[in-house]
C-alpha positions as CSV (number, residue, x, y, z in Angstrom):
1,M,-36.2,0.4,4.2
2,A,-35.4,3.9,2.6
3,K,-32.6,5.0,0.9
4,Q,-30.7,7.1,3.6
5,E,-31.5,4.4,6.3
6,L,-29.6,2.4,4.3
7,C,-26.7,5.0,4.4
8,I,-26.9,5.2,7.9
9,A,-26.9,0.9,8.3
10,A,-23.5,1.4,6.3
11,M,-22.2,4.1,8.3
12,I,-22.5,2.3,11.8
13,L,-21.1,-1.2,10.2
14,F,-18.1,0.2,9.1
15,A,-17.7,2.3,12.6
16,T,-18.3,-0.8,14.4
17,A,-16.3,-3.0,12.5
18,V,-12.9,-0.5,13.1
19,K,-13.7,1.3,16.3
20,A,-10.4,-1.1,18.0
21,E,-7.9,0.1,15.5
22,E,-5.6,3.0,16.7
23,P,-7.0,6.1,15.0
24,G,-4.2,6.9,12.4
25,Y,-5.3,10.6,11.9
26,G,-4.5,14.5,12.8
27,M,-4.2,15.7,16.2
28,V,-3.8,18.8,17.7
29,V,-0.6,19.0,20.9
30,Y,-0.6,23.0,22.3
31,P,3.0,24.3,24.2
32,E,1.1,24.6,27.6
33,S,2.4,21.5,28.4
34,P,4.4,18.3,27.5
35,V,1.9,15.7,26.0
36,G,2.5,12.5,24.8
37,V,1.4,11.4,20.9
38,P,1.4,8.3,18.9
39,L,3.4,8.1,16.0
40,S,4.0,5.1,13.8
41,N,7.3,2.6,14.0
42,R,6.8,2.2,10.1
43,D,5.6,5.0,8.4
44,I,6.4,9.0,7.6
45,N,5.2,10.8,10.0
46,R,4.4,15.0,9.7
47,F,4.3,17.7,12.5
48,V,2.5,21.1,10.9
49,C,3.0,24.3,12.5
50,Q,0.0,26.5,12.4
51,G,0.6,30.1,12.0
52,G,3.8,30.3,11.0
53,G,7.1,28.0,10.0
54,M,9.4,25.7,12.1
55,E,12.1,27.2,13.2
56,D,14.3,23.9,15.4
57,V,13.1,20.3,15.9
58,K,15.6,18.9,18.7
59,F,15.4,14.8,18.9
60,S,17.7,12.1,19.5
61,A,19.1,10.9,16.6
62,E,20.6,8.0,18.4
63,K,17.5,6.3,19.1
64,G,16.3,5.6,15.4
65,I,14.9,8.6,14.5
66,Q,15.8,10.5,10.7
67,G,13.9,14.1,10.3
68,E,13.7,16.8,7.8
69,G,11.8,20.3,6.9
70,S,11.1,23.0,5.6
71,G,9.0,26.3,5.9
72,S,5.9,25.0,8.4
73,D,6.4,21.2,7.5
74,F,8.8,18.8,9.3
75,Y,8.9,14.8,8.7
76,V,9.9,12.0,11.3
77,K,10.9,8.4,10.6
78,F,11.8,5.5,12.7
79,Q,14.8,3.7,11.5
80,M,14.2,0.2,11.0
81,I,17.2,-2.6,11.7
82,E,17.1,-5.9,10.1
83,L,19.4,-8.6,11.2
84,E,19.8,-12.2,9.9
85,G,16.7,-11.3,7.9
86,K,14.5,-10.1,10.9
87,R,12.9,-6.9,11.1
88,S,13.2,-4.8,13.9
89,Y,11.6,-0.9,14.5
90,V,11.3,0.8,17.1
91,T,9.3,0.9,20.2
92,A,11.1,3.6,22.6
93,R,9.6,7.0,24.0
94,S,11.6,9.8,22.3
95,E,11.4,13.1,23.0
96,F,11.3,15.8,20.2
97,Y,11.6,19.8,21.3
98,I,10.3,21.4,18.6
99,K,9.7,25.5,18.4
100,C,6.8,27.0,16.1
101,A,5.8,30.1,15.8
102,G,7.8,31.3,18.6
103,K,6.5,28.8,21.3
104,T,8.0,25.6,22.3
105,Y,6.3,22.5,22.3
106,T,7.5,19.4,24.4
107,I,6.2,16.0,22.9
108,F,6.8,12.2,24.2
109,G,6.5,10.8,20.9
110,E,5.5,6.6,21.4
111,P,6.3,4.3,18.4
112,K,3.6,2.2,17.4
113,N,2.9,-0.1,14.9
114,I,-0.1,2.3,13.2
115,R,-0.6,4.3,10.6
116,A,1.3,7.6,9.9
117,Q,0.3,10.7,12.0
118,T,-0.1,13.8,11.6
119,V,0.3,16.4,14.2
120,F,-1.1,19.6,14.1
121,L,1.2,22.0,16.3
122,G,-1.8,25.1,18.0
123,G,-0.2,27.9,18.3
124,G,-0.9,29.5,22.0
125,G,-4.7,28.3,22.3
126,P,-6.9,27.0,19.9
127,D,-8.8,28.7,17.5
128,K,-11.4,26.3,17.1
129,A,-13.2,26.3,13.4
130,A,-9.9,26.3,11.9
131,T,-8.1,24.0,13.6
132,N,-10.6,21.5,13.4
133,V,-11.1,22.7,9.8
134,A,-7.2,21.8,9.4
135,V,-7.7,18.4,10.7
136,F,-10.7,16.8,9.6
137,N,-11.1,18.2,5.8
138,P,-8.6,15.8,4.4
139,L,-10.0,12.9,5.8
140,S,-12.9,10.8,4.6
141,D,-17.1,11.2,5.7
142,E,-15.9,7.4,7.4
143,E,-12.4,8.8,8.7
144,R,-14.1,11.7,10.4
145,V,-16.7,9.8,12.2
146,I,-14.1,7.1,13.3
147,S,-11.5,9.9,14.5
148,I,-14.3,11.8,16.4
149,T,-15.8,8.2,17.7
150,H,-12.1,7.3,19.2
151,A,-11.9,10.9,20.8
152,I,-14.8,10.4,22.8
153,M,-14.5,6.5,23.8
154,K,-10.8,7.2,24.6
155,E,-11.9,10.7,26.6
156,K,-9.4,12.0,24.9
157,V,-11.5,15.2,23.4
158,P,-9.5,17.4,21.4
159,A,-9.9,21.6,23.3
160,T,-11.4,21.9,19.3
161,F,-14.2,21.0,20.6
162,S,-17.4,22.4,23.0
163,R,-18.2,19.9,25.3
164,I,-21.5,20.2,26.5
165,V,-22.2,18.4,30.2
166,S,-25.5,17.2,30.4
167,D,-27.3,17.2,33.7
168,E,-30.9,14.5,32.0
169,P,-31.7,12.3,34.0
170,Y,-31.9,8.5,33.0
171,R,-34.7,7.8,31.5
172,S,-36.6,4.1,30.8
173,G,-39.1,3.3,28.1
174,I,-36.8,3.8,24.5
175,I,-35.2,0.4,24.6
176,P,-36.7,-2.5,26.3
177,G,-34.5,-3.4,29.8
178,A,-32.2,-0.5,30.1
179,D,-32.3,3.3,31.0
180,I,-31.1,5.9,29.1
181,R,-29.4,9.1,29.5
182,R,-27.0,11.8,27.8
183,R,-23.8,12.5,29.3
184,T,-22.3,14.7,26.8
185,H,-23.0,17.0,23.7
186,Y,-20.0,18.0,21.9
187,R,-19.8,21.1,18.9
188,I,-17.0,20.5,16.5
189,E,-16.6,23.7,14.7
190,G,-15.8,24.4,10.9
191,T,-17.2,20.5,10.2
192,G,-20.9,20.5,10.5
193,L,-20.5,18.1,12.4
194,S,-21.8,17.1,16.7
195,A,-22.0,14.4,18.8
196,A,-23.2,12.7,21.9
197,E,-22.4,9.6,24.2
198,Y,-25.1,8.4,25.8
199,L,-25.0,5.6,28.8
200,I,-27.0,2.6,28.7
201,R,-28.0,1.2,31.9
202,A,-29.1,-2.6,32.2
203,A,-32.2,-3.8,34.1
204,R,-30.6,-7.3,33.4
205,P,-28.9,-9.2,31.1
206,M,-29.2,-8.4,27.4
207,R,-27.1,-7.8,23.7
208,L,-27.2,-4.8,22.0
209,N,-26.9,-3.6,18.8
210,E,-26.2,0.1,16.9
211,M,-30.1,-0.9,15.3
212,Q,-31.3,-0.4,18.6
213,F,-30.5,3.8,18.8
214,L,-31.6,4.5,14.8
215,S,-34.0,6.7,16.7
216,R,-35.8,9.8,17.1
217,S,-35.5,9.5,21.0
218,F,-31.4,10.0,20.0
219,G,-32.5,12.7,17.5
220,R,-32.3,12.9,13.9
221,S,-30.0,13.6,11.2
222,I,-28.1,10.1,13.1
223,Y,-24.5,9.6,10.6
224,G,-22.8,7.3,12.9
225,I,-23.4,4.7,15.9
226,T,-20.6,3.0,17.8
227,L,-21.0,0.8,21.2
228,Q,-18.3,0.2,23.3
229,S,-19.7,-3.1,24.4
230,H,-22.2,-4.9,22.6
231,E,-23.6,-7.1,26.0
232,L,-23.9,-6.1,29.3
233,S,-25.1,-7.6,32.4
234,A,-27.3,-6.5,34.4
235,G,-26.4,-3.9,36.5
236,D,-23.9,-2.5,33.7
237,V,-23.4,0.9,32.9
238,G,-22.0,0.7,28.9
239,R,-21.8,3.6,26.4
240,V,-22.8,4.9,22.7
241,V,-21.5,7.6,21.2
242,I,-23.5,9.2,18.0
243,V,-21.8,11.6,15.5
244,Y,-24.8,13.9,13.9
245,R,-25.0,15.8,10.7
246,G,-25.2,19.4,12.2
247,A,-25.6,19.7,15.6
248,A,-26.4,16.6,18.2
249,Q,-30.5,17.0,19.0
């Protein structure tokens, strides 16, 4: 196997191994409407005001929340309770009302057992490239692939991804026993990455693996491949997300 293929295979295995975890990376919210945001109930979470400074942050301290910040950053920590040697972590949803750069954001924080989160307050509308750079540049290559894949798999794609819906028909002969069609592809401006989601319609019971998608039929410069399910029954329709360096082919 060529050196390039070895690198791709390693990325595939890494992305597959962690695909069930909660993403622990930056997400972007906008002031138009209230939004639910997962927050770590163990680590310190960070809110970042893009395009200005934090003007005011309101929350209910009696819900076990500590918060402080300056400039464009505000940090939130949920207090841990220790009683008779047992630790208890906050799980109740909390409301945050944040005034950033003249706009007010309503955020419903959902404390979970996940790593620290960074939440970007994205101004009146998305500057796609600049926001993507702010979110993805601090991440490692593997983290970028995982974050993009999670967003697509969970159908929580940020407004900073340019989504193009495909009307391609199903094609046979690419993977034996299955018909394949591209459902959507995404441009992720500012990152040098793109992604595509394919549907897999099984004609018979079958077991899939990521290596089957290392084919020019799915494009070149493949960077990561993640299957929604490795096993399909006859008639099932599965999904696979492929992340590319450069444009999706």
